[in-house]
Residue, then its C-alpha position, 0 to 999 in steps of 0.5 A: m477936888k478940882k474935878t468936882i469943882g469943875l463939874l459943879l461950875i459946868a452944871t451951874l452954867t448949864l442950869s442958868a442957861c435954861g432960863r433963856v431956852r424957856d422963852s425961845a422958839i427952840n423949846p417945843f412947849n412954846w410952839f403954839g404960844g401961850s393960852e388966851t381967853v376966848e368967849t364961849t357960848a353956853e349950851e345945855v349938853n349932857p356929857l353922859i349922853p353921846q351926840e347922835r351922828e348920822s351914819l351912812l348905813r342908817r335909815p332915816e327915822a320914819e314919820y309916825a303914821g298913827t291916826l285917831v282912835a275911834d272911841l275912848t272908853t275910860l280915862k284914869i288918873e292914878r296917883v303914884a310916888g312923885g306924880a301921876i299916871i294918865r291911863v286911857k283905854g280906847i277901841a280902835s276902828t279895826q283889829g291889829a292896831f299897834d304903836v299906841r301913843m298919847e301925843p300932847e296937843n299942848e306945846d311943850q306939854e304945858p297946860v293951857k288955861g289949866v287944861l292938859t290935852y292929849t290925843l290918842l293915836a294908833v297905827q291902824p293897818p288897812g285890810f284888817r277886820q273890824g271884829p268885836a270890841q274886846s279884840r280892838e281894845i287898846t291902852a296907853a299911859v303917860f307919867r307926869t311928875d307932880q311939878e308938871l301937874a302943878n298948874v293942871r286942873t283938867i286932863r283931856v284926851v281926844g279921840a275920833n268920836k269921843t273926848l274924855q276929861s278928868r278934873r281935880 
């Protein structure tokens, strides 16, 4: 009985001393101090997309070397669920054109006075023959949502010798 009372007394004194250790420098949880509120700047970052890092072995991204496509033949606006596909066919000046793109001329792809303008570009390597028109035909397309097309009345595609447009 005397042993249990002595052990309980020692355990009680030891436990009550923990209150002082909590605030002392001996406790490793106090080594960096308490937390404090710091003002943060809001950035739009998607946590699911990893940040791009420059690698020592990575080549720098090459600049696009596309030039205007010579002639444009057709421009079609195809309605699809949630938006429209803007499709244009053109005829390159030589055979072998590749990496065809419809680059927006409007800043941030916003319409200017209701007009959304694209430029049809393709990389056209030198040294290729001109050949028949069928062998030089190229196609490019861009999808735009209904929200992006809400203020658009005219879609214009520019080539080197011809410009096509479609109105609502």
